[in-house]
C-alpha positions as CSV (number, residue, x, y, z in Angstrom):
1,M,-12.6,20.0,-53.0
2,S,-13.7,23.6,-52.2
3,E,-17.4,24.4,-52.1
4,E,-18.7,26.5,-54.9
5,R,-19.3,30.1,-53.9
6,T,-22.9,31.3,-53.9
7,T,-24.8,34.5,-53.7
8,H,-28.4,35.5,-53.4
9,F,-30.8,36.0,-56.3
10,G,-33.7,37.3,-54.3
11,Y,-34.2,34.7,-51.6
12,E,-32.7,31.9,-53.7
13,D,-29.0,30.9,-53.4
14,V,-27.3,30.7,-56.8
15,A,-23.7,30.2,-58.0
16,V,-21.8,33.5,-58.1
17,N,-21.2,33.1,-61.8
18,E,-24.9,32.5,-62.5
19,K,-26.4,35.7,-60.9
20,A,-25.6,38.1,-63.7
21,S,-27.4,36.0,-66.3
22,R,-30.4,35.5,-64.0
23,V,-30.7,39.3,-63.6
24,R,-30.4,39.7,-67.4
25,G,-33.3,37.3,-67.8
26,V,-35.5,39.3,-65.4
27,F,-34.9,42.6,-67.2
28,D,-35.2,41.0,-70.7
29,S,-38.7,40.0,-69.5
30,V,-39.7,43.4,-68.1
31,A,-38.0,45.8,-70.4
32,S,-41.0,46.6,-72.6
33,K,-43.2,47.5,-69.6
34,Y,-40.5,48.9,-67.4
35,D,-41.5,52.6,-67.5
36,V,-45.2,51.8,-67.1
37,M,-44.5,49.5,-64.2
38,N,-42.3,52.1,-62.5
39,D,-45.1,54.7,-62.6
40,L,-47.7,52.1,-61.3
41,M,-45.5,50.7,-58.6
42,S,-44.5,54.1,-57.1
43,L,-47.5,56.1,-58.1
44,G,-45.2,58.3,-60.1
45,I,-43.0,59.2,-57.0
46,H,-39.9,57.6,-58.6
47,R,-39.7,60.8,-60.7
48,L,-39.3,62.9,-57.6
49,W,-36.6,60.5,-56.2
50,K,-34.7,60.8,-59.4
51,R,-35.1,64.5,-59.6
52,Q,-33.4,64.8,-56.2
53,A,-30.6,62.6,-57.3
54,I,-30.0,64.9,-60.3
55,E,-30.1,68.0,-58.0
56,M,-27.5,66.4,-55.6
57,S,-25.2,65.3,-58.4
58,G,-23.7,68.7,-58.9
59,A,-23.7,68.1,-62.7
60,R,-22.6,71.1,-64.7
61,T,-22.0,72.1,-68.3
62,G,-19.1,70.2,-69.9
63,Q,-18.8,67.4,-67.4
64,K,-18.5,63.7,-68.0
65,I,-21.2,61.5,-66.3
66,L,-21.6,57.8,-66.2
67,D,-25.1,56.5,-65.6
68,L,-24.6,52.9,-64.5
69,A,-27.6,50.5,-64.7
70,G,-29.2,53.4,-66.5
71,G,-32.0,51.3,-68.0
72,T,-34.5,53.4,-70.0
73,G,-32.6,56.6,-69.5
74,D,-34.5,58.7,-67.0
75,L,-31.3,60.2,-65.5
76,S,-29.3,60.2,-68.7
77,L,-31.9,62.3,-70.5
78,Q,-31.7,65.0,-67.8
79,F,-27.9,64.8,-67.6
80,A,-27.5,65.2,-71.3
81,K,-29.5,68.5,-71.1
82,I,-27.3,69.7,-68.2
83,V,-23.8,68.9,-69.6
84,G,-24.7,70.2,-73.0
85,P,-22.8,69.6,-76.3
86,Q,-19.4,70.1,-74.6
87,G,-20.1,67.4,-72.0
88,R,-20.5,63.6,-72.3
89,V,-23.0,61.2,-70.8
90,V,-22.5,57.4,-70.9
91,L,-25.7,55.5,-70.5
92,S,-24.8,51.9,-69.5
93,D,-26.6,48.8,-68.5
94,I,-25.7,45.1,-68.2
95,N,-28.9,44.3,-70.0
96,Q,-29.1,44.8,-73.8
97,S,-32.9,45.0,-73.9
98,M,-32.9,47.8,-71.3
99,L,-30.1,49.6,-73.1
100,H,-32.0,49.4,-76.4
101,K,-35.0,50.9,-74.7
102,G,-32.9,53.7,-73.2
103,R,-31.3,54.5,-76.6
104,E,-34.7,54.5,-78.4
105,R,-36.1,56.9,-75.8
106,L,-33.3,59.4,-75.9
107,V,-33.2,59.4,-79.7
108,N,-37.0,60.0,-79.7
109,E,-36.4,62.9,-77.3
110,G,-33.9,64.4,-79.8
111,V,-30.7,63.6,-77.7
112,L,-28.1,62.6,-80.3
113,G,-24.7,64.1,-80.0
114,N,-23.5,63.9,-76.4
115,V,-24.6,60.4,-75.2
116,E,-23.0,57.1,-75.8
117,Y,-24.4,53.7,-75.0
118,V,-22.3,50.9,-73.4
119,Q,-23.3,47.4,-72.2
120,I,-21.2,46.8,-69.2
121,N,-21.0,45.1,-65.8
122,A,-20.6,47.6,-63.0
123,E,-17.9,45.4,-61.4
124,Q,-15.6,45.9,-64.5
125,L,-15.7,49.4,-65.9
126,P,-13.9,49.7,-69.2
127,F,-12.8,53.3,-68.6
128,P,-9.5,55.0,-67.7
129,D,-8.7,56.0,-64.1
130,N,-9.9,59.5,-63.0
131,H,-12.3,59.9,-66.0
132,F,-15.7,60.9,-64.8
133,D,-17.0,63.9,-62.8
134,C,-20.0,62.0,-61.6
135,I,-21.2,58.4,-61.6
136,T,-24.7,57.4,-60.7
137,I,-26.4,54.0,-60.2
138,S,-30.1,54.2,-59.8
139,F,-32.1,51.1,-58.6
140,G,-29.3,48.9,-59.9
141,L,-26.8,48.3,-57.1
142,R,-28.9,45.6,-55.5
143,N,-28.7,43.5,-58.6
144,V,-24.9,43.6,-58.7
145,T,-23.2,40.4,-57.6
146,N,-20.2,41.9,-56.0
147,K,-21.1,45.3,-54.7
148,D,-17.7,45.9,-53.1
149,A,-16.0,45.3,-56.5
150,A,-18.4,47.7,-58.2
151,L,-17.8,50.5,-55.6
152,S,-14.1,50.0,-56.0
153,A,-14.4,50.2,-59.8
154,I,-16.5,53.3,-59.6
155,Y,-14.0,55.0,-57.2
156,R,-11.2,54.2,-59.7
157,A,-13.1,55.7,-62.6
158,L,-14.0,59.0,-60.8
159,K,-11.8,62.1,-61.0
160,P,-10.5,63.4,-57.7
161,G,-13.4,65.5,-56.3
162,G,-15.9,63.5,-58.4
163,R,-18.9,62.0,-56.7
164,L,-21.0,58.8,-56.7
165,L,-24.7,58.8,-56.2
166,V,-26.5,55.6,-55.3
167,L,-30.3,55.8,-55.5
168,E,-31.8,52.5,-54.2
169,F,-34.7,50.9,-52.4
170,S,-33.8,50.7,-48.7
171,K,-35.2,50.0,-45.2
172,P,-38.1,52.0,-43.7
173,G,-37.5,52.9,-40.1
174,D,-41.1,53.0,-38.9
175,E,-42.5,49.6,-38.1
176,R,-46.0,50.4,-39.3
177,L,-44.7,51.6,-42.6
178,K,-42.4,48.6,-42.8
179,S,-45.4,46.2,-42.3
180,A,-47.5,48.1,-44.9
181,Y,-44.6,48.1,-47.3
182,D,-44.0,44.3,-46.9
183,F,-47.7,43.6,-47.6
184,Y,-47.6,45.8,-50.7
185,S,-44.3,44.3,-51.9
186,F,-45.2,40.6,-51.6
187,N,-48.9,40.7,-52.3
188,I,-49.8,43.8,-54.5
189,L,-46.6,44.2,-56.5
190,P,-46.4,40.7,-58.0
191,L,-50.1,41.0,-58.9
192,I,-49.5,44.2,-60.8
193,G,-46.6,42.5,-62.5
194,K,-48.8,39.6,-63.5
195,V,-51.6,41.8,-64.8
196,V,-49.6,44.5,-66.6
197,A,-46.3,42.8,-67.6
198,N,-47.6,39.2,-67.6
199,D,-44.6,38.4,-65.3
200,E,-45.4,37.8,-61.6
201,A,-42.0,36.0,-60.9
202,S,-39.8,38.9,-61.9
203,Y,-41.7,41.3,-59.7
204,R,-41.5,38.9,-56.8
205,Y,-37.8,38.8,-57.4
206,L,-37.8,42.6,-57.3
207,A,-39.4,42.5,-53.8
208,E,-36.9,39.9,-52.6
209,S,-33.9,41.7,-54.0
210,I,-34.8,44.8,-52.1
211,R,-35.0,42.9,-48.8
212,M,-31.6,41.4,-49.4
213,H,-30.0,44.8,-50.2
214,P,-27.8,46.3,-47.4
215,D,-29.5,48.9,-45.2
216,Q,-28.6,52.5,-45.2
217,E,-25.8,52.5,-42.7
218,T,-24.3,49.3,-44.1
219,L,-24.1,50.7,-47.6
220,R,-22.6,53.9,-46.3
221,G,-19.9,51.8,-44.5
222,M,-19.2,49.9,-47.8
223,M,-18.7,53.2,-49.5
224,D,-16.3,54.3,-46.8
225,E,-14.4,51.0,-47.2
226,A,-14.1,51.6,-50.9
227,G,-12.4,55.0,-50.2
228,F,-15.2,57.5,-50.5
229,D,-15.1,60.6,-48.5
230,R,-17.9,62.7,-46.9
231,T,-20.3,59.8,-47.4
232,E,-24.0,60.6,-46.5
233,F,-27.5,59.4,-47.2
234,I,-30.9,60.9,-47.4
235,N,-34.0,58.9,-46.7
236,M,-37.0,59.4,-49.0
237,S,-40.5,58.2,-48.5
238,G,-39.8,57.2,-45.0
239,G,-36.7,55.1,-45.9
240,I,-38.4,53.1,-48.7
241,V,-35.7,54.7,-50.9
242,A,-32.4,56.2,-49.9
243,L,-30.0,58.4,-51.8
244,H,-26.3,57.8,-50.9
245,R,-23.5,60.2,-51.9
246,G,-19.8,60.1,-51.6
247,F,-16.8,61.9,-53.0
248,K,-13.4,60.7,-54.3
249,Q,-10.6,62.4,-52.4
């Protein structure tokens, strides 16, 4: 009898078909405090990381943009303003709680006509081929069970000349920064999660999931393998975060 396939959930090995539900559980738990925790964890710097992603997206009036793992809508809010009433933004997330928060936020900001909300798994995109001008996935790829399948699905859904942007935690190059980052991730971060969100375990998973995510060059190679052209990445905050970009030929 063949052995059941496993994948990582943080540092824990779980069945492949179990990971998505475990990830949903994490984000169901943290959804209500997600934005507050982002500001606390990054000292607000996540806003600068996301601003650079938007600048590198090349988004223009009238375009169609898919914001995968869009959560509470930071990127979608800005994209909706850029593409205007003639464009379309799809804010998507695998987690219903996060998607609800994103929709609530955008409605409160007065964004009504050019955004739709879809609960989907990034590995199985329910869109036609050659559909989007730009697809982004911000701090979500590390939670995807089969990253190669997701990259292939994204490539299929992009128009020729369209681009993918992956904003994700990555691997610092400097050893002193890496040591300080490790201490923060495994000692301070779970404590903040416990005090602010009453959820130490989810933020410990966050730290572990970052360590299990492919490094910058490995992810670039995965994008190449999926068919993307002119792949590149930019390190931010010393490599704590990296922004990858690739184009569909």
